[in-house]
C-alpha positions as CSV (number, residue, x, y, z in Angstrom):
1,M,-21.9,22.5,41.9
2,G,-21.8,23.0,37.8
3,K,-21.4,20.6,35.4
4,Y,-19.0,21.0,32.2
5,T,-19.7,19.1,29.0
6,F,-16.7,18.0,27.3
7,R,-17.0,18.1,23.2
8,L,-14.8,15.8,21.0
9,P,-12.9,19.1,19.9
10,D,-11.5,19.3,16.2
11,I,-8.5,17.1,16.0
12,G,-7.3,17.5,12.7
13,E,-7.7,18.8,9.4
14,G,-11.0,17.1,7.9
15,I,-11.6,14.5,10.3
16,A,-15.4,14.4,11.1
17,E,-15.3,11.4,13.4
18,A,-13.4,9.9,15.6
19,E,-13.6,6.0,17.2
20,I,-12.8,5.8,21.2
21,V,-10.2,3.0,21.2
22,A,-9.7,3.2,25.4
23,W,-11.2,4.5,28.0
24,H,-9.5,5.8,31.2
25,V,-11.6,7.2,33.4
26,K,-15.8,5.7,34.3
27,I,-18.5,7.0,35.6
28,G,-18.2,8.0,39.3
29,D,-14.0,8.4,39.0
30,M,-12.4,11.6,39.9
31,V,-10.7,13.5,37.8
32,E,-7.4,16.1,37.7
33,E,-6.7,18.5,35.1
34,D,-4.4,17.4,32.5
35,D,-5.3,13.6,33.9
36,R,-5.9,11.5,30.3
37,I,-9.8,10.7,29.7
38,A,-9.8,8.7,26.8
39,D,-7.5,7.7,23.4
40,M,-9.0,8.6,20.4
41,M,-8.1,7.2,16.7
42,T,-8.5,9.0,13.5
43,D,-7.8,8.1,10.3
44,K,-4.4,10.0,10.3
45,A,-3.6,9.4,14.5
46,T,-4.5,8.4,17.9
47,V,-4.9,11.0,20.0
48,E,-4.8,11.2,23.7
49,M,-7.8,13.3,25.7
50,E,-7.0,15.3,28.5
51,S,-9.6,16.3,31.1
52,P,-9.5,20.3,31.1
53,V,-11.0,20.8,34.4
54,S,-10.8,18.5,37.9
55,G,-14.1,16.9,39.2
56,K,-16.2,13.8,38.9
57,V,-16.9,12.2,36.0
58,I,-20.7,11.8,35.9
59,D,-21.3,10.8,32.2
60,V,-19.4,9.6,29.4
61,A,-20.1,8.8,25.3
62,G,-20.1,5.4,23.9
63,A,-17.6,2.2,25.0
64,A,-14.4,1.4,23.2
65,G,-15.1,1.0,19.6
66,D,-17.5,3.4,19.3
67,V,-17.7,6.1,17.0
68,I,-18.5,9.4,17.6
69,A,-18.9,13.2,15.6
70,I,-16.5,15.7,16.3
71,G,-18.3,18.1,18.6
72,S,-20.1,15.6,20.5
73,P,-20.1,15.0,23.6
74,L,-17.5,13.3,25.2
75,V,-17.5,13.5,29.2
76,V,-19.4,15.7,31.7
77,I,-17.9,16.0,34.8
78,E,-19.4,18.0,37.8
79,T,-17.1,20.6,39.0
80,E,-17.2,22.6,42.0
81,G,-18.6,26.4,41.5
82,E,-21.1,27.3,38.6
83,G,-21.0,24.9,35.6
84,E,-19.2,25.8,32.2
85,E,-19.4,24.4,28.6
86,A,-16.9,23.5,26.8
87,A,-15.3,25.5,23.9
88,P,-16.9,24.8,20.3
89,A,-15.8,22.0,18.3
90,S,-14.8,24.1,16.0
91,A,-11.5,25.9,18.3
92,P,-8.2,24.6,19.3
93,A,-7.9,21.6,21.0
94,P,-6.2,22.2,24.1
95,K,-6.3,19.1,25.6
96,A,-6.0,16.7,23.2
97,K,-2.3,15.2,22.0
98,V,-1.2,13.0,19.6
99,V,0.3,9.8,21.1
100,T,1.0,7.8,17.9
101,E,1.2,8.9,14.2
102,R,-0.1,6.6,11.7
103,I,-0.5,6.1,8.5
104,E,-3.5,7.1,6.7
105,A,-4.7,3.2,7.1
106,E,-3.2,0.5,7.8
107,N,-3.7,-2.6,6.0
108,S,-1.3,-5.8,7.0
109,D,-1.6,-9.8,7.3
110,A,-3.1,-10.2,10.4
111,S,-1.0,-13.9,10.6
112,D,2.6,-11.8,9.4
113,A,4.4,-10.4,12.4
114,D,6.0,-8.5,9.7
115,R,3.9,-7.4,6.8
116,A,4.2,-4.0,5.3
117,I,1.0,-2.0,4.7
118,A,-0.1,0.9,3.2
119,A,-3.7,0.7,2.0
120,D,-6.5,3.3,1.4
121,P,-8.7,4.0,4.8
122,A,-11.8,1.4,4.6
123,P,-15.1,3.7,4.7
124,S,-16.0,5.2,7.8
125,Q,-18.2,4.3,10.5
126,P,-21.3,5.2,11.3
127,S,-22.0,9.1,10.8
128,S,-23.8,9.7,13.4
129,P,-22.1,9.7,17.0
130,P,-23.6,6.9,19.7
131,P,-26.5,7.6,22.0
132,F,-24.8,9.4,24.7
133,V,-24.6,7.1,28.3
134,S,-26.3,8.3,31.2
135,S,-25.5,7.9,34.8
136,E,-28.9,5.2,34.8
137,V,-27.6,2.7,32.5
138,E,-24.8,0.5,32.6
139,T,-21.4,2.0,33.4
140,P,-18.8,1.2,30.9
141,R,-16.1,-0.2,32.4
142,A,-12.6,1.8,31.8
143,A,-9.8,0.3,30.3
144,P,-7.7,-1.9,32.2
145,E,-4.5,-0.5,33.5
146,P,-1.0,-3.0,32.4
147,R,0.9,-4.1,35.4
148,V,4.4,-4.9,36.0
149,S,5.5,-8.5,37.0
150,T,6.4,-8.3,40.8
151,S,9.7,-8.6,40.8
152,S,9.4,-5.5,38.3
153,T,7.5,-3.4,40.6
154,R,10.1,-4.6,43.6
155,T,13.2,-3.3,41.2
156,E,11.4,-0.1,39.9
157,A,10.6,1.1,43.4
158,S,14.5,0.1,45.0
159,A,15.6,2.8,42.7
160,P,16.4,6.2,44.0
161,A,13.5,8.5,44.0
162,Q,16.0,11.7,43.2
163,A,16.5,10.4,39.3
164,S,12.4,10.7,39.0
165,A,12.0,14.0,40.5
166,K,14.7,15.9,37.5
167,V,12.8,14.4,35.2
168,L,9.8,16.6,33.2
169,A,6.1,15.1,34.0
170,S,3.3,16.4,34.8
171,P,2.3,15.4,38.3
172,A,-0.6,12.9,37.0
173,V,2.2,11.3,34.7
174,R,3.7,11.0,37.7
175,K,1.0,9.5,40.6
176,R,0.2,7.0,37.5
177,A,3.7,6.2,37.7
178,Q,4.1,5.5,41.1
179,D,1.0,3.6,41.4
180,L,2.5,1.5,38.5
181,G,5.9,1.2,40.7
182,I,7.5,2.8,37.2
183,D,10.8,4.7,38.1
184,L,10.0,7.9,35.7
185,G,13.8,7.9,35.4
186,E,14.3,4.8,32.9
187,V,11.3,6.1,31.0
188,R,12.4,7.4,27.6
189,P,10.5,10.6,26.4
190,A,9.3,10.5,22.5
191,E,9.0,14.2,22.7
192,D,10.5,17.1,24.3
193,G,12.2,15.5,27.4
194,R,9.1,15.6,29.0
195,V,7.2,12.0,30.0
196,R,3.7,11.9,29.3
197,H,1.0,9.1,29.2
198,A,1.7,7.7,26.2
199,D,5.6,7.2,27.0
200,L,4.5,5.0,29.8
201,D,2.3,3.1,27.7
202,Q,5.1,2.4,25.5
203,F,7.7,1.2,28.6
204,L,4.7,-1.1,30.0
205,A,4.5,-2.8,26.8
206,Y,8.4,-3.7,26.7
207,N,8.7,-4.2,30.4
208,A,5.4,-5.9,31.9
209,A,5.6,-9.4,30.3
210,G,3.9,-11.8,32.2
211,G,7.3,-14.1,31.9
212,F,7.1,-17.8,30.4
213,Q,3.8,-19.6,30.9
214,P,5.1,-23.5,31.3
215,A,3.7,-26.0,29.2
216,G,0.6,-28.1,30.1
217,R,-0.8,-24.5,32.0
218,K,-4.3,-24.1,31.0
219,G,-4.8,-20.6,29.5
220,L,-8.1,-18.7,30.0
221,D,-11.1,-18.5,27.3
222,E,-11.5,-14.8,26.0
223,Q,-13.0,-12.6,24.2
224,V,-11.6,-9.4,22.2
225,R,-13.4,-7.2,20.5
226,V,-11.5,-6.1,17.5
227,I,-11.5,-2.1,17.8
228,G,-8.9,0.5,16.8
229,L,-5.9,-0.3,14.5
230,R,-6.4,-3.7,14.8
231,R,-10.4,-3.7,13.0
232,R,-8.9,-1.0,10.5
233,I,-6.4,-3.6,9.3
234,A,-9.3,-6.0,9.5
235,E,-11.3,-3.8,7.3
236,N,-8.4,-2.9,5.0
237,M,-7.5,-6.7,4.6
238,A,-11.0,-7.7,3.2
239,A,-11.2,-5.1,0.9
240,S,-8.0,-5.7,-0.4
241,K,-8.6,-9.2,-0.9
242,R,-12.2,-8.6,-1.7
243,N,-11.6,-5.7,-4.7
244,I,-8.2,-6.8,-6.0
245,P,-7.6,-10.1,-8.0
246,H,-4.5,-11.4,-6.5
247,F,-1.7,-13.6,-8.5
248,S,1.8,-14.6,-6.8
249,Y,5.1,-15.3,-8.5
250,V,7.4,-17.1,-6.1
251,E,11.2,-17.6,-8.0
252,E,14.8,-18.6,-6.5
253,Y,17.6,-16.5,-5.8
254,D,21.3,-17.9,-5.9
255,V,22.6,-15.2,-3.4
256,T,25.7,-16.4,-2.3
257,A,27.7,-14.1,-4.0
258,L,25.2,-11.7,-2.7
259,E,26.3,-12.7,1.2
260,E,30.0,-12.5,0.1
261,A,29.7,-8.9,-1.4
262,R,27.8,-7.9,2.2
263,T,30.1,-9.8,4.4
264,Q,32.9,-8.1,2.9
265,L,31.0,-4.4,2.8
266,N,30.1,-4.8,6.9
267,A,33.4,-5.7,8.1
268,A,35.2,-2.8,5.9
269,R,33.1,-0.8,7.7
270,G,34.0,-2.0,10.7
271,A,37.8,-1.8,10.3
272,N,37.3,2.0,9.2
273,N,35.2,2.9,12.3
274,D,33.5,5.4,10.3
275,G,29.8,4.7,12.0
276,R,28.2,3.6,8.8
277,P,25.2,0.9,9.6
278,K,25.7,-2.8,9.2
279,L,24.1,-4.0,6.0
280,T,21.5,-6.7,6.1
281,M,19.8,-8.0,2.8
282,L,17.4,-5.6,2.8
283,P,19.2,-2.4,1.2
284,F,20.7,-4.8,-1.7
285,L,17.1,-6.0,-2.7
286,I,15.8,-2.4,-2.5
287,T,18.5,-0.7,-4.7
288,A,17.9,-3.8,-7.2
289,I,14.2,-2.8,-7.3
290,C,14.8,0.9,-8.0
291,R,17.2,0.0,-10.5
292,L,14.6,-2.2,-12.7
293,I,11.7,0.2,-11.8
294,P,12.0,2.2,-14.8
295,E,11.9,-0.9,-17.0
296,F,8.5,-2.3,-15.6
297,P,6.7,1.2,-14.4
298,M,3.7,-0.6,-14.4
299,L,4.8,-2.0,-10.9
300,N,5.6,1.2,-8.6
301,A,2.1,2.4,-9.9
302,H,-1.5,2.9,-7.7
303,Y,-5.1,2.0,-9.7
304,D,-7.9,3.8,-9.1
305,D,-10.4,1.2,-10.2
306,E,-13.4,3.6,-9.2
307,A,-12.3,6.0,-11.9
308,G,-10.4,3.1,-14.1
309,V,-7.6,5.2,-13.7
310,V,-3.6,4.0,-13.4
311,S,-1.4,6.1,-11.9
312,R,2.7,5.2,-12.9
313,Y,5.0,7.0,-10.2
314,G,8.6,7.8,-11.2
315,A,9.9,8.3,-7.7
316,V,9.9,5.0,-6.0
317,H,8.6,5.6,-2.2
318,L,8.7,2.3,-1.2
319,G,6.9,1.3,2.2
320,M,9.0,-1.2,5.0
321,A,7.1,-2.6,8.1
322,A,8.1,-2.0,11.4
323,Q,6.5,-3.8,14.4
324,T,5.7,-1.8,17.0
325,P,4.0,-2.0,20.7
326,G,0.8,-0.6,19.2
327,G,0.8,-2.7,16.3
328,L,2.1,-2.7,12.7
329,M,3.6,0.6,11.4
330,V,4.6,1.8,7.8
331,P,7.8,3.6,7.4
332,V,8.3,5.0,3.8
333,I,11.6,5.9,2.4
334,R,11.0,8.5,-0.1
335,D,13.0,8.7,-3.2
336,A,15.2,5.2,-2.6
337,Q,16.2,5.2,-5.7
338,D,18.4,8.3,-4.9
339,R,19.6,7.0,-2.2
340,N,22.9,4.1,-1.7
341,L,23.3,1.2,0.1
342,W,24.1,2.9,3.6
343,Q,21.7,5.5,3.6
344,L,18.9,2.9,3.0
345,A,19.9,1.2,5.5
346,H,20.4,4.3,7.8
347,E,17.0,5.2,6.7
348,I,15.6,1.7,7.4
349,G,17.0,1.8,11.0
350,R,15.7,5.4,11.5
351,L,12.0,5.3,10.5
352,A,11.7,1.7,12.2
353,Q,12.4,3.2,15.7
354,A,10.6,6.2,14.6
355,A,7.5,4.1,14.1
356,R,8.6,2.0,17.9
357,D,8.9,4.8,19.5
358,G,5.6,7.0,18.2
359,S,8.3,9.9,16.6
360,A,7.3,9.2,13.3
361,K,5.8,12.0,11.2
362,S,2.2,11.5,9.5
363,S,4.5,12.2,6.0
364,E,6.8,9.4,7.1
365,L,4.3,6.7,7.7
366,S,1.9,7.4,4.0
367,G,2.5,7.5,0.5
368,S,4.2,4.6,-0.4
369,T,4.1,3.5,-4.1
370,I,4.8,-0.3,-3.3
371,T,5.9,-2.2,-0.7
372,L,8.5,-4.6,0.6
373,T,7.1,-6.8,2.8
374,S,10.2,-8.9,5.1
375,L,9.4,-11.5,7.6
376,G,13.5,-11.7,8.5
377,L,14.3,-15.0,10.1
378,L,10.8,-16.1,10.4
379,G,10.3,-16.1,7.1
380,G,9.6,-19.4,5.4
381,V,10.2,-21.1,2.0
382,A,7.1,-18.7,0.6
383,T,5.1,-16.7,0.9
384,T,1.8,-14.9,-0.8
385,P,1.9,-11.1,0.4
386,V,-1.6,-9.1,-0.1
387,I,-1.6,-6.3,-2.5
388,N,-1.8,-3.0,-0.1
389,R,-4.3,-0.5,-1.7
390,P,-4.2,1.1,-3.8
391,E,-0.7,-0.2,-4.9
392,V,-0.6,-3.1,-7.2
393,A,2.3,-4.7,-6.4
394,I,3.7,-6.1,-3.5
395,I,7.6,-8.1,-3.0
396,G,8.3,-10.3,-0.1
397,P,11.9,-11.6,0.2
398,N,12.1,-15.2,2.1
399,R,14.4,-17.3,4.3
400,I,18.0,-18.0,2.9
401,V,19.2,-21.6,3.2
402,E,22.0,-24.0,2.5
403,R,21.4,-26.5,0.0
404,P,23.7,-28.7,-1.9
405,M,23.1,-27.3,-6.2
406,F,24.7,-28.2,-9.0
407,V,27.2,-25.3,-10.4
408,T,28.7,-25.0,-13.5
409,G,32.7,-23.7,-13.2
410,A,34.5,-22.1,-15.4
411,D,35.8,-25.0,-16.9
412,G,32.8,-26.0,-18.3
413,Q,32.1,-29.0,-15.8
414,E,29.4,-29.1,-13.8
415,R,29.8,-30.1,-10.1
416,V,27.5,-30.0,-6.7
417,E,28.1,-27.3,-4.4
418,K,27.0,-25.5,-1.1
419,R,24.9,-22.9,-2.3
420,K,22.4,-19.8,-0.3
421,L,19.6,-19.9,-1.9
422,M,16.7,-17.5,-1.6
423,N,12.9,-17.5,-2.3
424,I,11.3,-14.0,-3.3
425,S,7.6,-13.9,-3.4
426,M,5.4,-11.0,-5.3
427,S,2.2,-10.5,-5.5
428,C,0.3,-8.9,-8.3
429,D,-2.9,-7.2,-9.1
430,H,-3.8,-9.1,-12.7
431,R,-6.2,-5.8,-13.7
432,V,-2.9,-4.2,-13.7
433,V,0.2,-6.6,-14.2
434,D,0.2,-9.3,-16.2
435,G,1.6,-12.3,-15.4
436,W,4.4,-11.8,-18.2
437,D,5.3,-8.6,-16.9
438,A,5.6,-10.2,-13.2
439,A,7.9,-12.8,-14.4
440,S,10.1,-10.1,-16.7
441,F,10.5,-8.3,-13.8
442,A,11.5,-11.5,-11.3
443,Q,14.0,-12.8,-14.1
444,A,15.4,-9.4,-14.1
445,L,16.2,-9.2,-10.2
446,K,17.6,-13.0,-10.2
447,R,19.7,-11.0,-12.7
448,L,20.8,-8.4,-11.0
449,L,21.1,-10.2,-7.0
450,E,23.2,-13.3,-8.5
451,A,25.6,-10.9,-10.0
452,P,26.5,-7.9,-7.2
453,A,29.2,-6.6,-9.5
454,V,26.7,-5.4,-12.0
455,L,23.9,-4.3,-9.0
456,L,26.7,-2.4,-7.5
457,A,28.7,-1.0,-10.5
458,G,25.3,0.4,-11.4
């Protein structure tokens, strides 16, 4: 018998350490080559670690939430034959695969389902690896595998096996899918047509809900360790609120005419059957923001408080939020100022889908210069969004409501009409943006949104 020490490989340029997000093995488990061992999170991605050999796990390093250095032992596997040491940490990582591309560091309001996020990473966790866990101490528990409901299991098991056989997948993935009662033919792979463990995770996230819980049924008390993406969100939110003197400004907008224009454009799109995406309010709002940024360059900026430097950007790289099974992601619309309404709508849909299925690239999830956050139909009367460091402004449209309003007609007479009204909230860094700047921007935005002909003519 021999021992194989699998050390955490170099999983990205400039990465010195990674956090253990989840274990998929524990001491005593038998693993096959290519079986998933653990998920590791860096500042740039969540990486799936797979076993390079077959054997029995006899040691593991740390528990979920611990941070270990590149080159530190991750697991020790007892193998048949002579022992074999893992490749040096500087060598390529043959068994590490990016599962979910992420922004360099996420920042989100924990109470907002669609809070847009794009902030600098918080200071790293411990620089030295945690003590290595021997087989004589308490064994870390493997992360529990989610399970589908009984009815779902029966449905999946009854599907024809022939469809699964045609799907490209490793033996380990096939075995896991079989254990969970999942028909691989129902799973959509994120890349190259091959189903991987990450694709099973995505499938389970969408299909393994436990169903509706009747009212009056008492839930169980539990303690959940804050790790991975949620911990980074917590750290960055705290840093943003601690370091930035926020102020918020809310204005009411009459979007009746804008909604009429949007409805007409969507109707024309359907009549022509030209394949263009349906327009929501967001492309109009983004267009208006881009039109105004040259007049208010202080809003499209980053502030380096350590260097005391404000960097103003000519291009608008606008961050948008997308809710995913793994948490909030922030795809970035590059050069939004160069896109028309239809192109913006297409990019919003494309990037949101890429974030949800894990196919978004790092370059598509970082580098925003200003953030737009929208709760959609969940939007309330007003919000006070938290700024995404190092940005200096964040804009949040709220829910559209119909209310009676005094309107002056062409004859100069006032009358009451039913109008569609929407509040737009704005938070700014008071070190860089004055209250006058924010109010002036909001009023200029109001003039554009309430006169869609002027907005679209530009």
